[in-house]
N, C-alpha and C positions, 0 to 999 in steps of 0.2 A: 689524415692522420690525427690522432690524438693526443695531447701533452698532459703527462701524469706525472706528479711528483711522488719520491718514494722515499722515505724516512728510514733511517736504518737499514741502508741500502748496501753497507759494504759485505755482510754476512748474511747467513741463515735465511729468513723468511723473507725477507727484504732484498736481499741478492736473487734468491729466485725469482722475486716477484719481475723485479727489474728484468731479468732473461726473458720472462715470457712476455711481457710487455711489448720489447724490443722484437722477440720473435714475430709477434702479430702486427708490427707495423707502427706501433706507437712511438712517440718521442719520450722516453722517460728519464726524468732528471733526478739522481740519487741525491741523497743527502744522509751524511754520517761525520764521525768525528775524523776520519781518513779515507784515502781510498775511494772517493766520490766525488761527482763532478761540483759539489757543494760542500764545504766543510765548515761545520756548525756543531758546536755544544750544546745540545739541548735542555742540558742538566741547569743553565744559564738562562736569566732574563736576557743579557745581552748577546749569548750566542743565537737565542729563539728570535731576537729582533733582526738579526743579522741576517740569519738564512730569509725572511720574511722580507725585509728591505731588499734582498739581492733579487730574489724571486719578482718582486713589484719593479724593480728597476729593469729587469731583461723582457719581462712578459706584459704583453697586454691583457692575456687571459690564461688560464690553464682549464683543464677539461676534468682534472681529476685529482684528488689526494689520497694517498694511502699512508697514514699516519700511524706507521709499524715501529719507529725505533720502541727498544725499551728494555730494560737490564734487570736482573733479578740477584742480585747482590744481597736484600734484606738487611740495607741500610738504606738512608734518607735519599741518597741518588735512587732509588726505585720510585720516591713518592716525585722527586722534583722532573726525572724522564718519565716515566708511564702515565703521570697524570696531569702534572703541569705542562710540559713538555706538548704533550699528544694536545692538549685542549689548546694552548697558544697558538700551536700550528694548524689547527682545523680553523680556528677564530682568524688567525691574521692571513689565511690563504684566501677565505670566504669572500673577501671581494673580486679575486682574480677569478673563482669558481663563478660567481656570479655576471661574469661577462662571457661564459662558456655558452652554447646553443645546448648542450647536453652534459650540465655539470653532476659530478659524483664524490661523494668523500665517504671514507671507511677508515677504521682504527683498527688494530690489533690490540685487543683486551687478552683474555685466558680464562681457561676453567678455572683456575686457582680463584677468580672473584665467587665461585661458590665454597670455599674453605674460611675455615674460621678466620675474621678480621676484626680490625679496633673500631669500634664506631666512633671514637673522637677522634681518630685519624682521617676516617672516612668522613665526618661531618666537616673538619677543617679543609678540606680538597674541596669540598661541595661550597664550602662557603667562601671561596678563591683567597683563604688566607696560606699564602705559601710558606711564608715564615714561621707560623704557629705550626703547620704541618711536618714542616722538617724538623722544628725541637720536639712534637709530640713522637717522633720517629726516632730522634735522638733518644729521646728516654725509654723507647720502645728497647731500643740497642743494651742501654744502660741496664735495663731491667730483665735482660734475658728473654724477653719476649718478640726477638727481631723477626721469627718466622711468623709474625702476623704480618711485616711490613708490605710486603709484595702482594699478597693477597688483598689486602687494604686499598693500595692505589689500583689495582684493578678491580675492585668492587665500586669504588669512587666513579673511576673511569666510566663504567656501565651505567650506573644511575645517571651522570651528568648526561650522556647521550642520549639514553631514553627521555630526558626532560626536555634535551634542546630539539632533537630531531624534529618532531612535529611541530614547533614554533616558526613562527614569522619568518625567522630569518633563515631557516633552512626549508624545512617541507614549503613553506609559504613563497621561498624564493626559488622553488623548484628544483632543490637541491636533496638529493636521498642520500641521508647520513646513518650508516649503520657499522656494525662492529664484528668480528669474528671472534671467535675464543677456542682458541687450539688447545687440545691436550698437549701429551709431550712430544718437543719436536727435537729430531735429533740435529742440534745445531750447536756451535761452538761456545754459547750460552748456556746450555745444561749439559756439555761434554762431561764437565766434571763431577755431575751427580749421577750419571749413568755408566759410570767407566767401567764397573764390575759387573759380575752376575749378583753380587750381595745387593749392589746399589742398584742395580735394573730393577731387582726382585723386590726392593722396598719401596722403589717410584711405582711399579705396578700396583702394589698394594694400596698406595696411597690415591695415585692417580688410576683406577681401573679402567682398560682400554679394550674390552672382548672383541672390537673387530679390528683385527689385522694390528694391535698393538701399537708400538711408537711409531711416527712418522716422519717421512724425510720432508724437509722445508716446502718442496714442490706441492705437496698436497694441500695445504692452507693458501699457497701463492696463487693456484689455481682459483681457488673462491675469492682472493681478492681481486684479482685481475678480471673475473666477471662483475662481480661489485660496484666496480669503476667503470665499466662499459655502460653501453647506450642500451643495453637490453634490460639494464637494470633500470625500470621505471617506477617501479611502486613500492619496493623495499624500503620502510621507514622507521628507522628507532630500533630494528632486530640486533639482536647481538644472538649470532649463528654460531653453536657448537660444533666444531669440528675436532672431533676428540675420540672418536673411538668407541663410543659410547658412555663416558665418563657421567656426562650429565644423566643420561637415561639410568644407571644405576645408583649414582648419588642422590637424584631427585625423584627417580620414578614419576606417578602420575601428581606429582605437588603443584608443578605449573598450571594444572587444571581445579 
């Protein structure tokens, strides 16, 4: 039996992932603001530290981390949770992963990483300057450019992961580190954005998903559970778009 930590486990993709892990016989430890085995606020440094400390006090090792917690408010909270909370989760729990026979780690990014972003905000995230990044996000809100914040937080996460995954602390320690990039998932987080036919049409125009349209949270959850399984031995630093074709439509063959 493998032990997997799942952040953002109270709803959406995280909840679906937790259930799938339990169905296959794994020990799944949920982390969220509420309705979770470990309750922690990953917006704050204290909340992140308390989660890590509690897990280290409980466990000699863990076998996998699904750093899934995220928000899409287009406020500084997006930066605090999506980038700094995710990185702190992965880095903070890496020592517990290192003690596993088959450690695995995965983050939830987003196809929004392909959307326009703010270069200054991305750079501040990658420099580890949380105070500066939150200040920059607040300025974007003031300037009514807050639509750049969520995409910036996810773009920064993808870039961090690509840089870190092949290094000595991850690949060098035998820990595959990857991410998924979902398209539009029908979760409570996006319910207010796709609640009407007009909203759904507008979202479809922004995020084209020619293969089967919007998806249920179980779809990306199945991919997450495979990525933290022992079967995943060689994926390294990959951002896997599970997006109904958005990446293919938006970028075409530009990745080559």
